[in-house]
C-alpha positions as CSV (number, residue, x, y, z in Angstrom):
1,X,-12.2,-12.5,4.1
2,X,-11.7,-16.2,5.1
3,X,-9.2,-17.3,7.7
4,X,-7.0,-18.7,4.9
5,X,-6.8,-15.2,3.3
6,X,-5.9,-13.6,6.6
7,X,-3.2,-16.2,7.1
8,X,-1.8,-15.7,3.6
9,X,-1.8,-11.9,4.1
10,X,0.1,-12.1,7.4
11,X,2.7,-14.4,5.8
12,X,3.2,-12.0,2.9
13,X,3.4,-9.0,5.3
14,X,6.1,-10.8,7.3
15,X,8.2,-11.3,4.2
16,X,7.7,-7.9,2.6
17,X,10.0,-4.9,3.1
18,X,7.2,-2.5,2.0
19,X,3.5,-3.0,1.6
20,X,1.3,-1.0,-0.8
21,X,-2.1,-1.1,0.9
22,X,-4.9,-0.2,-1.4
23,X,-8.1,1.1,0.2
24,X,-11.3,0.9,-1.9
25,X,-13.3,3.9,-0.7
26,X,-16.4,2.8,-2.6
27,X,-16.4,-0.6,-0.8
28,X,-17.1,-2.3,-4.1
29,X,-14.3,-4.8,-3.2
30,X,-16.8,-6.4,-0.8
31,X,-15.3,-5.0,2.4
32,X,-16.3,-1.8,4.3
33,X,-13.7,0.9,4.7
34,X,-13.8,0.0,8.4
35,X,-12.9,-3.6,7.7
36,X,-10.1,-2.5,5.4
37,X,-8.8,-0.2,8.2
38,X,-8.9,-3.0,10.8
39,X,-6.6,-5.0,8.6
40,X,-4.3,-2.0,8.1
41,X,-3.9,-1.7,11.8
42,X,-2.5,-5.3,11.9
43,X,0.4,-4.0,9.6
44,X,1.5,-1.4,12.1
45,X,5.1,-2.6,12.4
46,X,5.7,-2.5,8.6
47,X,6.5,0.2,6.1
48,X,3.0,0.7,4.6
49,X,2.2,3.0,1.7
50,X,-1.5,3.6,1.4
51,X,-3.1,4.2,-2.0
52,X,-6.8,5.3,-2.2
53,X,-8.5,3.4,-5.0
54,X,-11.3,5.3,-6.8
55,X,-10.5,8.5,-4.9
56,X,-11.3,10.3,-8.1
57,X,-15.0,9.6,-7.5
58,X,-14.9,11.8,-4.4
59,X,-14.9,15.6,-4.3
60,X,-11.5,17.4,-4.3
61,X,-12.0,18.5,-0.7
62,X,-12.4,14.9,0.5
63,X,-9.8,14.2,3.3
64,X,-8.8,10.7,4.4
65,X,-7.6,10.3,8.0
66,X,-4.5,8.3,7.2
67,X,-1.5,9.5,5.3
68,X,-1.8,8.3,1.7
69,X,0.1,8.6,-1.6
70,X,-0.6,9.1,-5.2
71,X,0.6,6.4,-7.6
72,X,3.5,8.7,-8.7
73,X,4.5,9.2,-5.1
74,X,4.4,5.5,-4.5
75,X,6.6,4.8,-7.5
76,X,9.1,7.4,-6.3
77,X,9.2,6.0,-2.8
78,X,9.7,2.4,-4.1
79,X,12.4,3.6,-6.5
80,X,14.3,5.3,-3.6
81,X,13.9,2.3,-1.4
82,X,15.2,0.0,-4.1
83,X,18.3,2.1,-4.4
84,X,18.9,1.8,-0.7
85,X,18.2,-1.9,-0.4
86,X,21.2,-4.1,0.3
87,X,20.0,-6.8,-2.2
88,X,19.8,-4.4,-5.1
89,X,22.4,-5.6,-7.5
90,X,21.8,-3.0,-10.2
91,X,22.1,0.8,-10.1
92,X,18.8,2.1,-11.4
93,X,18.8,5.4,-13.3
94,X,15.1,5.9,-13.5
95,X,11.8,4.7,-12.1
96,X,10.9,3.1,-15.5
97,X,13.8,0.6,-15.1
98,X,12.3,-1.0,-12.0
């Protein structure tokens, strides 16, 4: 990742209330899991929801060392956070409305 990408990511992380961090376990994104985790550590002061991309390619007993969420769990968490956020102008009735 170039310096420009790091700077852009840090700016976005400063502005975001929640970050969905996707880890590519197959490393086909071009970055090792170790590199992806180093960047994750830089986001320690933020609310971060980790999603494991391509986790279906691993055995069912595979365990990842960080707390992570399914896409459904992430949707639910974002829905609940949106309901609590002071800038939310609308009352949502379901996740599908977001």
